[in-house]
N, CA, C and O atoms as a GROMACS GRO file, in nm:
protein
  584
    1MET      N    1   1.541   0.439  -0.399
    1MET     CA    2   1.414   0.491  -0.394
    1MET      C    3   1.321   0.411  -0.323
    1MET      O    4   1.321   0.289  -0.309
    2ARG      N    5   1.242   0.498  -0.281
    2ARG     CA    6   1.158   0.413  -0.158
    2ARG      C    7   1.016   0.529  -0.158
    2ARG      O    8   1.010   0.651  -0.168
    3PHE      N    9   0.918   0.429  -0.142
    3PHE     CA   10   0.746   0.463  -0.161
    3PHE      C   11   0.680   0.394  -0.038
    3PHE      O   12   0.674   0.272  -0.046
    4GLU      N   13   0.614   0.468   0.111
    4GLU     CA   14   0.527   0.418   0.184
    4GLU      C   15   0.415   0.478   0.164
    4GLU      O   16   0.404   0.592   0.118
    5TYR      N   17   0.324   0.405   0.198
    5TYR     CA   18   0.218   0.463   0.132
    5TYR      C   19   0.121   0.368   0.276
    5TYR      O   20   0.097   0.247   0.264
    6GLU      N   21   0.060   0.478   0.444
    6GLU     CA   22  -0.015   0.396   0.481
    6GLU      C   23  -0.132   0.473   0.578
    6GLU      O   24  -0.135   0.586   0.627
    7LEU      N   25  -0.235   0.345   0.583
    7LEU     CA   26  -0.388   0.383   0.566
    7LEU      C   27  -0.342   0.441   0.755
    7LEU      O   28  -0.257   0.364   0.799
    8THR      N   29  -0.370   0.521   0.833
    8THR     CA   30  -0.363   0.554   0.962
    8THR      C   31  -0.440   0.599   1.029
    8THR      O   32  -0.418   0.633   1.145
    9GLY      N   33  -0.563   0.611   0.963
    9GLY     CA   34  -0.694   0.614   1.050
    9GLY      C   35  -0.847   0.632   0.894
    9GLY      O   36  -0.860   0.632   0.772
   10ILE      N   37  -0.906   0.642   0.992
   10ILE     CA   38  -1.060   0.631   0.896
   10ILE      C   39  -1.040   0.756   0.785
   10ILE      O   40  -1.070   0.872   0.812
   11GLY      N   41  -0.993   0.720   0.677
   11GLY     CA   42  -0.992   0.831   0.543
   11GLY      C   43  -0.860   0.904   0.569
   11GLY      O   44  -0.857   1.027   0.570
   12TRP      N   45  -0.760   0.838   0.588
   12TRP     CA   46  -0.650   0.914   0.596
   12TRP      C   47  -0.541   0.822   0.562
   12TRP      O   48  -0.533   0.701   0.585
   13ALA      N   49  -0.461   0.900   0.504
   13ALA     CA   50  -0.341   0.786   0.500
   13ALA      C   51  -0.245   0.879   0.480
   13ALA      O   52  -0.276   0.987   0.428
   14ASP      N   53  -0.080   0.846   0.528
   14ASP     CA   54   0.044   0.887   0.554
   14ASP      C   55   0.158   0.833   0.450
   14ASP      O   56   0.124   0.801   0.336
   15GLY      N   57   0.228   0.829   0.472
   15GLY     CA   58   0.381   0.842   0.372
   15GLY      C   59   0.484   0.900   0.332
   15GLY      O   60   0.492   1.022   0.332
   16CYS      N   61   0.567   0.832   0.298
   16CYS     CA   62   0.690   0.923   0.203
   16CYS      C   63   0.778   0.901   0.116
   16CYS      O   64   0.838   0.798   0.148
   17ILE      N   65   0.810   0.936   0.043
   17ILE     CA   66   0.880   0.890  -0.101
   17ILE      C   67   1.038   0.935  -0.078
   17ILE      O   68   1.066   1.049  -0.040
   18GLU      N   69   1.117   0.855  -0.100
   18GLU     CA   70   1.263   0.936  -0.085
   18GLU      C   71   1.342   0.919  -0.221
   18GLU      O   72   1.348   0.803  -0.262
   19MET      N   73   1.376   0.975  -0.264
   19MET     CA   74   1.445   0.972  -0.424
   19MET      C   75   1.590   1.055  -0.450
   19MET      O   76   1.597   1.177  -0.468
   20SER      N   77   1.686   0.974  -0.448
   20SER     CA   78   1.807   1.058  -0.428
   20SER      C   79   1.803   1.101  -0.343
   20SER      O   80   1.702   1.069  -0.281
   21SER      N   81   1.884   1.185  -0.281
   21SER     CA   82   1.920   1.235  -0.139
   21SER      C   83   1.784   1.337  -0.090
   21SER      O   84   1.817   1.406   0.007
   22SER      N   85   1.654   1.358  -0.132
   22SER     CA   86   1.518   1.400  -0.107
   22SER      C   87   1.418   1.332  -0.076
   22SER      O   88   1.354   1.275  -0.165
   23THR      N   89   1.384   1.323   0.046
   23THR     CA   90   1.262   1.267   0.087
   23THR      C   91   1.148   1.351   0.141
   23THR      O   92   1.209   1.428   0.216
   24VAL      N   93   1.024   1.381   0.148
   24VAL     CA   94   0.924   1.411   0.152
   24VAL      C   95   0.806   1.340   0.233
   24VAL      O   96   0.764   1.240   0.175
   25TYR      N   97   0.759   1.361   0.321
   25TYR     CA   98   0.647   1.279   0.404
   25TYR      C   99   0.475   1.371   0.366
   25TYR      O  100   0.432   1.485   0.351
   26PHE      N  101   0.437   1.258   0.367
   26PHE     CA  102   0.298   1.319   0.314
   26PHE      C  103   0.172   1.273   0.404
   26PHE      O  104   0.191   1.189   0.492
   27ALA      N  105   0.060   1.320   0.385
   27ALA     CA  106  -0.091   1.246   0.446
   27ALA      C  107  -0.167   1.330   0.325
   27ALA      O  108  -0.139   1.435   0.269
   28THR      N  109  -0.276   1.235   0.310
   28THR     CA  110  -0.408   1.277   0.211
   28THR      C  111  -0.510   1.200   0.289
   28THR      O  112  -0.493   1.108   0.369
   29SER      N  113  -0.616   1.255   0.248
   29SER     CA  114  -0.743   1.216   0.281
   29SER      C  115  -0.805   1.182   0.160
   29SER      O  116  -0.769   1.167   0.043
   30TYR      N  117  -0.949   1.170   0.249
   30TYR     CA  118  -1.077   1.105   0.186
   30TYR      C  119  -1.136   1.177   0.052
   30TYR      O  120  -1.199   1.134  -0.044
   31VAL      N  121  -1.088   1.303   0.087
   31VAL     CA  122  -1.174   1.414  -0.002
   31VAL      C  123  -1.114   1.411  -0.152
   31VAL      O  124  -1.131   1.498  -0.237
   32THR      N  125  -1.039   1.290  -0.168
   32THR     CA  126  -1.050   1.281  -0.343
   32THR      C  127  -0.957   1.110  -0.348
   32THR      O  128  -0.877   1.061  -0.268
   33ASP      N  129  -0.977   1.092  -0.392
   33ASP     CA  130  -0.932   0.901  -0.433
   33ASP      C  131  -0.788   0.899  -0.470
   33ASP      O  132  -0.759   0.890  -0.589
   34ALA      N  133  -0.676   0.908  -0.361
   34ALA     CA  134  -0.573   0.926  -0.361
   34ALA      C  135  -0.509   0.851  -0.437
   34ALA      O  136  -0.444   0.876  -0.538
   35LEU      N  137  -0.543   0.711  -0.356
   35LEU     CA  138  -0.429   0.633  -0.487
   35LEU      C  139  -0.456   0.596  -0.616
   35LEU      O  140  -0.371   0.558  -0.697
   36ASN      N  141  -0.623   0.611  -0.645
   36ASN     CA  142  -0.644   0.573  -0.752
   36ASN      C  143  -0.626   0.691  -0.865
   36ASN      O  144  -0.626   0.676  -0.988
   37ASP      N  145  -0.615   0.785  -0.808
   37ASP     CA  146  -0.560   0.980  -0.861
   37ASP      C  147  -0.363   0.952  -0.914
   37ASP      O  148  -0.313   1.015  -1.008
   38MET      N  149  -0.300   0.869  -0.846
   38MET     CA  150  -0.193   0.883  -0.844
   38MET      C  151  -0.143   0.767  -0.923
   38MET      O  152  -0.057   0.798  -1.005
   39LEU      N  153  -0.175   0.639  -0.918
   39LEU     CA  154  -0.167   0.521  -1.027
   39LEU      C  155  -0.279   0.581  -1.161
   39LEU      O  156  -0.215   0.615  -1.261
   40LYS      N  157  -0.389   0.593  -1.170
   40LYS     CA  158  -0.417   0.621  -1.304
   40LYS      C  159  -0.285   0.805  -1.372
   40LYS      O  160  -0.273   0.864  -1.479
   41ALA      N  161  -0.246   0.815  -1.288
   41ALA     CA  162  -0.135   0.928  -1.367
   41ALA      C  163  -0.056   0.858  -1.412
   41ALA      O  164  -0.039   0.872  -1.533
   42LEU      N  165   0.045   0.732  -1.330
   42LEU     CA  166   0.123   0.696  -1.350
   42LEU      C  167   0.082   0.620  -1.501
   42LEU      O  168   0.139   0.662  -1.602
   43ASN      N  169   0.010   0.540  -1.508
   43ASN     CA  170  -0.020   0.436  -1.566
   43ASN      C  171  -0.017   0.546  -1.739
   43ASN      O  172   0.037   0.509  -1.844
   44ALA      N  173  -0.082   0.664  -1.720
   44ALA     CA  174  -0.071   0.718  -1.848
   44ALA      C  175   0.057   0.770  -1.900
   44ALA      O  176   0.066   0.804  -2.018
   45LEU      N  177   0.180   0.780  -1.800
   45LEU     CA  178   0.284   0.761  -1.854
   45LEU      C  179   0.389   0.645  -1.950
   45LEU      O  180   0.494   0.668  -2.011
   46ILE      N  181   0.303   0.507  -1.932
   46ILE     CA  182   0.360   0.384  -1.948
   46ILE      C  183   0.263   0.372  -2.075
   46ILE      O  184   0.140   0.383  -2.070
   47PRO      N  185   0.327   0.351  -2.172
   47PRO     CA  186   0.233   0.319  -2.296
   47PRO      C  187   0.193   0.171  -2.334
   47PRO      O  188   0.101   0.135  -2.407
   48GLU      N  189   0.306   0.074  -2.250
   48GLU     CA  190   0.221  -0.032  -2.263
   48GLU      C  191   0.136  -0.110  -2.180
   48GLU      O  192   0.114  -0.230  -2.173
   49VAL      N  193   0.090   0.002  -2.110
   49VAL     CA  194  -0.088   0.016  -2.051
   49VAL      C  195  -0.165   0.096  -2.018
   49VAL      O  196  -0.243   0.091  -1.923
   50SER      N  197  -0.145   0.202  -2.118
   50SER     CA  198  -0.229   0.294  -2.177
   50SER      C  199  -0.219   0.354  -2.348
   50SER      O  200  -0.126   0.393  -2.419
   51LEU      N  201  -0.348   0.338  -2.362
   51LEU     CA  202  -0.369   0.320  -2.486
   51LEU      C  203  -0.328   0.493  -2.573
   51LEU      O  204  -0.273   0.506  -2.683
   52TYR      N  205  -0.366   0.585  -2.497
   52TYR     CA  206  -0.290   0.758  -2.490
   52TYR      C  207  -0.146   0.783  -2.412
   52TYR      O  208  -0.130   0.898  -2.369
   53ALA      N  209  -0.099   0.741  -2.401
   53ALA     CA  210   0.044   0.762  -2.357
   53ALA      C  211   0.082   0.890  -2.328
   53ALA      O  212   0.107   0.938  -2.438
   54VAL      N  213   0.100   0.972  -2.246
   54VAL     CA  214   0.156   1.092  -2.223
   54VAL      C  215   0.232   1.128  -2.143
   54VAL      O  216   0.260   1.066  -2.041
   55SER      N  217   0.294   1.264  -2.189
   55SER     CA  218   0.430   1.298  -2.100
   55SER      C  219   0.440   1.330  -2.011
   55SER      O  220   0.549   1.318  -1.956
   56GLU      N  221   0.318   1.398  -1.936
   56GLU     CA  222   0.336   1.456  -1.800
   56GLU      C  223   0.202   1.428  -1.752
   56GLU      O  224   0.117   1.459  -1.836
   57THR      N  225   0.156   1.381  -1.646
   57THR     CA  226   0.019   1.407  -1.536
   57THR      C  227   0.084   1.454  -1.440
   57THR      O  228   0.206   1.456  -1.421
   58GLN      N  229  -0.030   1.508  -1.360
   58GLN     CA  230  -0.063   1.550  -1.253
   58GLN      C  231  -0.214   1.517  -1.147
   58GLN      O  232  -0.326   1.493  -1.192
   59PHE      N  233  -0.173   1.525  -0.995
   59PHE     CA  234  -0.231   1.471  -0.931
   59PHE      C  235  -0.231   1.490  -0.786
   59PHE      O  236  -0.147   1.456  -0.702
   60GLU      N  237  -0.351   1.556  -0.772
   60GLU     CA  238  -0.339   1.626  -0.591
   60GLU      C  239  -0.379   1.528  -0.504
   60GLU      O  240  -0.472   1.451  -0.527
   61TRP      N  241  -0.298   1.530  -0.384
   61TRP     CA  242  -0.308   1.477  -0.235
   61TRP      C  243  -0.402   1.582  -0.122
   61TRP      O  244  -0.359   1.656  -0.034
   62ASN      N  245  -0.467   1.569  -0.141
   62ASN     CA  246  -0.615   1.709   0.002
   62ASN      C  247  -0.508   1.656   0.151
   62ASN      O  248  -0.477   1.539   0.173
   63GLU      N  249  -0.481   1.731   0.205
   63GLU     CA  250  -0.446   1.700   0.358
   63GLU      C  251  -0.557   1.792   0.409
   63GLU      O  252  -0.525   1.797   0.528
   64GLU      N  253  -0.667   1.868   0.397
   64GLU     CA  254  -0.754   1.978   0.442
   64GLU      C  255  -0.686   2.084   0.546
   64GLU      O  256  -0.652   2.054   0.660
   65PRO      N  257  -0.678   2.171   0.506
   65PRO     CA  258  -0.710   2.281   0.376
   65PRO      C  259  -0.572   2.256   0.273
   65PRO      O  260  -0.564   2.291   0.156
   66GLY      N  261  -0.469   2.188   0.351
   66GLY     CA  262  -0.330   2.190   0.299
   66GLY      C  263  -0.341   2.063   0.201
   66GLY      O  264  -0.427   1.975   0.202
   67GLY      N  265  -0.198   2.082   0.092
   67GLY     CA  266  -0.228   1.900  -0.004
   67GLY      C  267  -0.090   1.958  -0.018
   67GLY      O  268  -0.023   2.045   0.038
   68THR      N  269  -0.072   1.847  -0.149
   68THR     CA  270   0.008   1.861  -0.221
   68THR      C  271  -0.002   1.834  -0.347
   68THR      O  272  -0.084   1.743  -0.357
   69VAL      N  273   0.050   1.875  -0.485
   69VAL     CA  274  -0.011   1.848  -0.634
   69VAL      C  275   0.173   1.749  -0.634
   69VAL      O  276   0.262   1.762  -0.549
   70TRP      N  277   0.174   1.679  -0.728
   70TRP     CA  278   0.239   1.593  -0.768
   70TRP      C  279   0.255   1.616  -0.924
   70TRP      O  280   0.162   1.670  -0.985
   71THR      N  281   0.318   1.593  -0.961
   71THR     CA  282   0.393   1.623  -1.151
   71THR      C  283   0.433   1.511  -1.180
   71THR      O  284   0.498   1.465  -1.086
   72LEU      N  285   0.425   1.429  -1.283
   72LEU     CA  286   0.464   1.297  -1.317
   72LEU      C  287   0.550   1.350  -1.457
   72LEU      O  288   0.489   1.412  -1.544
   73SER      N  289   0.681   1.325  -1.469
   73SER     CA  290   0.747   1.360  -1.617
   73SER      C  291   0.778   1.293  -1.682
   73SER      O  292   0.803   1.201  -1.603
   74LYS      N  293   0.804   1.254  -1.780
   74LYS     CA  294   0.848   1.128  -1.830
   74LYS      C  295   1.001   1.204  -1.925
   74LYS      O  296   0.998   1.257  -2.036
   75ILE      N  297   1.060   1.194  -1.880
   75ILE     CA  298   1.201   1.289  -1.975
   75ILE      C  299   1.197   1.182  -2.129
   75ILE      O  300   1.180   1.228  -2.242
   76ASN      N  301   1.217   1.020  -2.092
   76ASN     CA  302   1.265   0.954  -2.186
   76ASN      C  303   1.195   0.840  -2.160
   76ASN      O  304   1.110   0.836  -2.071
   77ASP      N  305   1.224   0.741  -2.234
   77ASP     CA  306   1.196   0.541  -2.239
   77ASP      C  307   1.190   0.523  -2.055
   77ASP      O  308   1.107   0.475  -1.977
   78ASP      N  309   1.328   0.591  -2.040
   78ASP     CA  310   1.394   0.510  -1.904
   78ASP      C  311   1.409   0.609  -1.800
   78ASP      O  312   1.462   0.565  -1.698
   79SER      N  313   1.369   0.769  -1.797
   79SER     CA  314   1.344   0.848  -1.690
   79SER      C  315   1.218   0.920  -1.705
   79SER      O  316   1.153   0.952  -1.805
   80LEU      N  317   1.195   0.943  -1.551
   80LEU     CA  318   1.094   1.039  -1.456
   80LEU      C  319   1.141   1.106  -1.382
   80LEU      O  320   1.217   1.078  -1.289
   81ARG      N  321   1.099   1.207  -1.415
   81ARG     CA  322   1.114   1.354  -1.320
   81ARG      C  323   0.960   1.350  -1.217
   81ARG      O  324   0.851   1.336  -1.271
   82VAL      N  325   0.973   1.362  -1.082
   82VAL     CA  326   0.905   1.344  -1.012
   82VAL      C  327   0.874   1.501  -0.926
   82VAL      O  328   0.969   1.531  -0.855
   83GLN      N  329   0.782   1.580  -0.923
   83GLN     CA  330   0.789   1.724  -0.832
   83GLN      C  331   0.662   1.698  -0.763
   83GLN      O  332   0.560   1.645  -0.806
   84ILE      N  333   0.689   1.750  -0.641
   84ILE     CA  334   0.562   1.707  -0.521
   84ILE      C  335   0.556   1.876  -0.474
   84ILE      O  336   0.635   1.889  -0.380
   85MET      N  337   0.511   1.965  -0.497
   85MET     CA  338   0.456   2.092  -0.412
   85MET      C  339   0.334   2.057  -0.360
   85MET      O  340   0.236   2.004  -0.412
   86SER      N  341   0.366   2.111  -0.201
   86SER     CA  342   0.351   2.148  -0.066
   86SER      C  343   0.285   2.299  -0.071
   86SER      O  344   0.353   2.399  -0.092
   87PHE      N  345   0.128   2.301  -0.045
   87PHE     CA  346   0.063   2.375  -0.055
   87PHE      C  347   0.006   2.408   0.076
   87PHE      O  348  -0.095   2.339   0.085
   88GLU      N  349   0.021   2.499   0.212
   88GLU     CA  350  -0.077   2.580   0.296
   88GLU      C  351  -0.213   2.564   0.274
   88GLU      O  352  -0.284   2.545   0.373
   89ASP      N  353  -0.258   2.567   0.170
   89ASP     CA  354  -0.405   2.576   0.130
   89ASP      C  355  -0.404   2.536   0.017
   89ASP      O  356  -0.324   2.595  -0.056
   90LEU      N  357  -0.505   2.401  -0.063
   90LEU     CA  358  -0.478   2.324  -0.192
   90LEU      C  359  -0.576   2.401  -0.275
   90LEU      O  360  -0.557   2.436  -0.392
   91SER      N  361  -0.695   2.425  -0.195
   91SER     CA  362  -0.797   2.519  -0.245
   91SER      C  363  -0.727   2.665  -0.316
   91SER      O  364  -0.747   2.652  -0.436
   92ASN      N  365  -0.686   2.740  -0.302
   92ASN     CA  366  -0.610   2.854  -0.350
   92ASN      C  367  -0.467   2.851  -0.388
   92ASN      O  368  -0.420   2.942  -0.457
   93LYS      N  369  -0.397   2.754  -0.349
   93LYS     CA  370  -0.262   2.731  -0.391
   93LYS      C  371  -0.141   2.823  -0.341
   93LYS      O  372  -0.033   2.859  -0.388
   94LYS      N  373  -0.228   2.846  -0.200
   94LYS     CA  374  -0.176   2.942  -0.112
   94LYS      C  375  -0.050   2.863  -0.064
   94LYS      O  376  -0.054   2.742  -0.041
   95LYS      N  377   0.100   2.966  -0.044
   95LYS     CA  378   0.167   2.923  -0.003
   95LYS      C  379   0.278   2.824  -0.075
   95LYS      O  380   0.341   2.734  -0.017
   96GLN      N  381   0.286   2.853  -0.183
   96GLN     CA  382   0.371   2.672  -0.203
   96GLN      C  383   0.526   2.702  -0.153
   96GLN      O  384   0.590   2.800  -0.115
   97VAL      N  385   0.554   2.542  -0.176
   97VAL     CA  386   0.724   2.471  -0.126
   97VAL      C  387   0.735   2.372  -0.223
   97VAL      O  388   0.650   2.292  -0.261
   98ILE      N  389   0.842   2.387  -0.254
   98ILE     CA  390   0.880   2.274  -0.380
   98ILE      C  391   0.923   2.177  -0.259
   98ILE      O  392   1.010   2.218  -0.182
   99GLY      N  393   0.855   2.029  -0.237
   99GLY     CA  394   0.883   1.942  -0.137
   99GLY      C  395   1.004   1.858  -0.174
   99GLY      O  396   1.094   1.814  -0.102
  100LEU      N  397   0.975   1.844  -0.347
  100LEU     CA  398   1.054   1.723  -0.394
  100LEU      C  399   1.096   1.742  -0.523
  100LEU      O  400   0.999   1.729  -0.598
  101ASP      N  401   1.219   1.774  -0.596
  101ASP     CA  402   1.212   1.745  -0.784
  101ASP      C  403   1.357   1.654  -0.788
  101ASP      O  404   1.474   1.674  -0.753
  102GLU      N  405   1.296   1.564  -0.838
  102GLU     CA  406   1.416   1.439  -0.845
  102GLU      C  407   1.392   1.365  -0.988
  102GLU      O  408   1.279   1.348  -1.032
  103THR      N  409   1.469   1.337  -1.033
  103THR     CA  410   1.453   1.236  -1.182
  103THR      C  411   1.525   1.080  -1.127
  103THR      O  412   1.622   1.068  -1.052
  104GLY      N  413   1.469   1.004  -1.169
  104GLY     CA  414   1.524   0.846  -1.159
  104GLY      C  415   1.456   0.762  -1.285
  104GLY      O  416   1.412   0.796  -1.395
  105SER      N  417   1.469   0.633  -1.214
  105SER     CA  418   1.437   0.513  -1.333
  105SER      C  419   1.262   0.528  -1.351
  105SER      O  420   1.188   0.516  -1.254
  106ILE      N  421   1.230   0.545  -1.437
  106ILE     CA  422   1.071   0.487  -1.448
  106ILE      C  423   1.039   0.362  -1.402
  106ILE      O  424   0.944   0.372  -1.325
  107LEU      N  425   1.079   0.240  -1.415
  107LEU     CA  426   1.086   0.121  -1.369
  107LEU      C  427   1.104   0.143  -1.241
  107LEU      O  428   1.000   0.150  -1.176
  108GLU      N  429   1.209   0.156  -1.180
  108GLU     CA  430   1.255   0.153  -0.992
  108GLU      C  431   1.081   0.208  -0.970
  108GLU      O  432   0.981   0.143  -0.942
  109PHE      N  433   1.097   0.326  -0.993
  109PHE     CA  434   0.981   0.412  -0.895
  109PHE      C  435   0.859   0.338  -0.958
  109PHE      O  436   0.780   0.367  -0.868
  110THR      N  437   0.773   0.252  -1.059
  110THR     CA  438   0.685   0.170  -1.049
  110THR      C  439   0.671   0.081  -0.993
  110THR      O  440   0.570   0.035  -0.941
  111ARG      N  441   0.835   0.025  -1.001
  111ARG     CA  442   0.876  -0.136  -0.871
  111ARG      C  443   0.840  -0.118  -0.721
  111ARG      O  444   0.793  -0.202  -0.644
  112THR      N  445   0.879   0.034  -0.694
  112THR     CA  446   0.863   0.102  -0.526
  112THR      C  447   0.742   0.116  -0.522
  112THR      O  448   0.697   0.079  -0.413
  113VAL      N  449   0.628   0.172  -0.626
  113VAL     CA  450   0.529   0.205  -0.598
  113VAL      C  451   0.417   0.055  -0.580
  113VAL      O  452   0.328   0.055  -0.496
  114VAL      N  453   0.436  -0.038  -0.653
  114VAL     CA  454   0.374  -0.114  -0.654
  114VAL      C  455   0.380  -0.228  -0.534
  114VAL      O  456   0.290  -0.290  -0.477
  115GLN      N  457   0.568  -0.226  -0.517
  115GLN     CA  458   0.596  -0.294  -0.302
  115GLN      C  459   0.499  -0.259  -0.269
  115GLN      O  460   0.398  -0.328  -0.254
  116ALA      N  461   0.512  -0.143  -0.252
  116ALA     CA  462   0.427  -0.041  -0.143
  116ALA      C  463   0.272  -0.106  -0.116
  116ALA      O  464   0.208  -0.153  -0.023
  117LEU      N  465   0.259  -0.079  -0.242
  117LEU     CA  466   0.084  -0.143  -0.223
  117LEU      C  467   0.052  -0.269  -0.266
  117LEU      O  468  -0.053  -0.297  -0.325
  118ASP      N  469   0.151  -0.354  -0.235
  118ASP     CA  470   0.178  -0.513  -0.257
  118ASP      C  471   0.127  -0.530  -0.064
  118ASP      O  472   0.028  -0.587  -0.017
  119LEU      N  473   0.217  -0.470  -0.007
  119LEU     CA  474   0.195  -0.473   0.129
  119LEU      C  475   0.109  -0.360   0.208
  119LEU      O  476   0.101  -0.372   0.331
  120LEU      N  477   0.046  -0.254   0.148
  120LEU     CA  478  -0.114  -0.240   0.158
  120LEU      C  479  -0.222  -0.363   0.183
  120LEU      O  480  -0.280  -0.390   0.289
  121LEU      N  481  -0.234  -0.437   0.044
  121LEU     CA  482  -0.294  -0.531   0.022
  121LEU      C  483  -0.278  -0.611   0.120
  121LEU      O  484  -0.368  -0.621   0.203
  122LYS      N  485  -0.129  -0.703   0.135
  122LYS     CA  486  -0.147  -0.792   0.256
  122LYS      C  487  -0.222  -0.749   0.371
  122LYS      O  488  -0.326  -0.802   0.410
  123GLN      N  489  -0.138  -0.609   0.449
  123GLN     CA  490  -0.211  -0.551   0.545
  123GLN      C  491  -0.371  -0.568   0.577
  123GLN      O  492  -0.408  -0.667   0.640
  124HIS      N  493  -0.432  -0.506   0.548
  124HIS     CA  494  -0.578  -0.457   0.473
  124HIS      C  495  -0.654  -0.548   0.373
  124HIS      O  496  -0.771  -0.570   0.406
  125GLY      N  497  -0.623  -0.591   0.287
  125GLY     CA  498  -0.700  -0.660   0.175
  125GLY      C  499  -0.840  -0.541   0.126
  125GLY      O  500  -0.870  -0.443   0.194
  126ARG      N  501  -0.890  -0.570   0.032
  126ARG     CA  502  -0.968  -0.489  -0.029
  126ARG      C  503  -1.095  -0.453   0.049
  126ARG      O  504  -1.165  -0.351   0.046
  127LYS      N  505  -1.107  -0.590   0.135
  127LYS     CA  506  -1.220  -0.513   0.171
  127LYS      C  507  -1.187  -0.452   0.308
  127LYS      O  508  -1.278  -0.391   0.363
  128GLY      N  509  -1.088  -0.459   0.361
  128GLY     CA  510  -1.007  -0.391   0.495
  128GLY      C  511  -0.999  -0.225   0.410
  128GLY      O  512  -1.079  -0.148   0.463
  129TYR      N  513  -0.937  -0.175   0.317
  129TYR     CA  514  -0.914  -0.064   0.279
  129TYR      C  515  -1.027  -0.024   0.246
  129TYR      O  516  -1.037   0.091   0.290
  130LYS      N  517  -1.133  -0.058   0.187
  130LYS     CA  518  -1.260   0.042   0.159
  130LYS      C  519  -1.295   0.052   0.330
  130LYS      O  520  -1.266   0.156   0.388
  131GLU      N  521  -1.330  -0.014   0.373
  131GLU     CA  522  -1.315   0.015   0.570
  131GLU      C  523  -1.259   0.134   0.615
  131GLU      O  524  -1.311   0.217   0.689
  132LYS      N  525  -1.134   0.136   0.557
  132LYS     CA  526  -1.043   0.241   0.595
  132LYS      C  527  -1.066   0.350   0.521
  132LYS      O  528  -1.116   0.439   0.590
  133TRP      N  529  -1.043   0.392   0.363
  133TRP     CA  530  -1.084   0.448   0.280
  133TRP      C  531  -1.212   0.484   0.332
  133TRP      O  532  -1.215   0.567   0.422
  134ILE      N  533  -1.307   0.440   0.294
  134ILE     CA  534  -1.439   0.485   0.339
  134ILE      C  535  -1.499   0.514   0.191
  134ILE      O  536  -1.595   0.441   0.167
  135ASN      N  537  -1.470   0.593   0.096
  135ASN     CA  538  -1.563   0.660  -0.039
  135ASN      C  539  -1.495   0.566  -0.145
  135ASN      O  540  -1.554   0.536  -0.248
  136TYR      N  541  -1.393   0.529  -0.120
  136TYR     CA  542  -1.331   0.480  -0.228
  136TYR      C  543  -1.282   0.345  -0.242
  136TYR      O  544  -1.182   0.344  -0.170
  137ASP      N  545  -1.293   0.238  -0.291
  137ASP     CA  546  -1.236   0.128  -0.351
  137ASP      C  547  -1.082   0.101  -0.362
  137ASP      O  548  -1.028   0.186  -0.434
  138PHE      N  549  -1.018   0.034  -0.325
  138PHE     CA  550  -0.822  -0.008  -0.293
  138PHE      C  551  -0.889   0.025  -0.518
  138PHE      O  552  -1.006   0.040  -0.553
  139PRO      N  553  -0.802   0.024  -0.582
  139PRO     CA  554  -0.785   0.086  -0.723
  139PRO      C  555  -0.725  -0.040  -0.796
  139PRO      O  556  -0.622  -0.033  -0.863
  140MET      N  557  -0.832  -0.208  -0.769
  140MET     CA  558  -0.712  -0.291  -0.829
  140MET      C  559  -0.712  -0.266  -0.983
  140MET      O  560  -0.610  -0.318  -1.031
  141ASP      N  561  -0.768  -0.222  -1.053
  141ASP     CA  562  -0.778  -0.267  -1.213
  141ASP      C  563  -0.650  -0.188  -1.284
  141ASP      O  564  -0.593  -0.225  -1.387
  142LYS      N  565  -0.613  -0.038  -1.181
  142LYS     CA  566  -0.508   0.025  -1.242
  142LYS      C  567  -0.380  -0.052  -1.155
  142LYS      O  568  -0.275  -0.082  -1.211
  143TYR      N  569  -0.400  -0.074  -1.046
  143TYR     CA  570  -0.266  -0.122  -0.938
  143TYR      C  571  -0.255  -0.282  -1.049
  143TYR      O  572  -0.134  -0.297  -1.068
  144LEU      N  573  -0.314  -0.369  -1.104
  144LEU     CA  574  -0.274  -0.507  -1.183
  144LEU      C  575  -0.183  -0.445  -1.280
  144LEU      O  576  -0.070  -0.490  -1.299
  145LYS      N  577  -0.238  -0.326  -1.352
  145LYS     CA  578  -0.166  -0.297  -1.527
  145LYS      C  579  -0.037  -0.247  -1.509
  145LYS      O  580   0.038  -0.246  -1.607
  146LEU      N  581   0.012  -0.195  -1.368
  146LEU     CA  582   0.120  -0.184  -1.354
  146LEU      C  583   0.231  -0.331  -1.336
  146LEU      O  584   0.352  -0.315  -1.320
   0.00000   0.00000   0.00000
């Protein structure tokens, strides 16, 4: 399993996720608080960090006008299904394509995301992240919960 998230410019991030035999490359922009949205969704699935854990969460990453919709579904205490749908136009969900639909360990997925964020913080720090992402701070509280 692999997850990469890199700030590539002012208000832009690129990355990829690899699960089993599937790899999806993505971009996201400052239009949403992308990283915070992902961590909020992941935290909501884990009873140890969420007061009201849920079995499914969803978030969007905007690429202007396209984007991706991520659905994280907890299958059981150990397994997580990750679905990523790509859209030509995110605002009206025009032309959807299934980018990824894989199942894996929720613990491994969480560790992989945390490792990518460890690297992101090491490269930029909280101040550097804010300077690059502009509208939003690094979601330290949600990151630390994981």
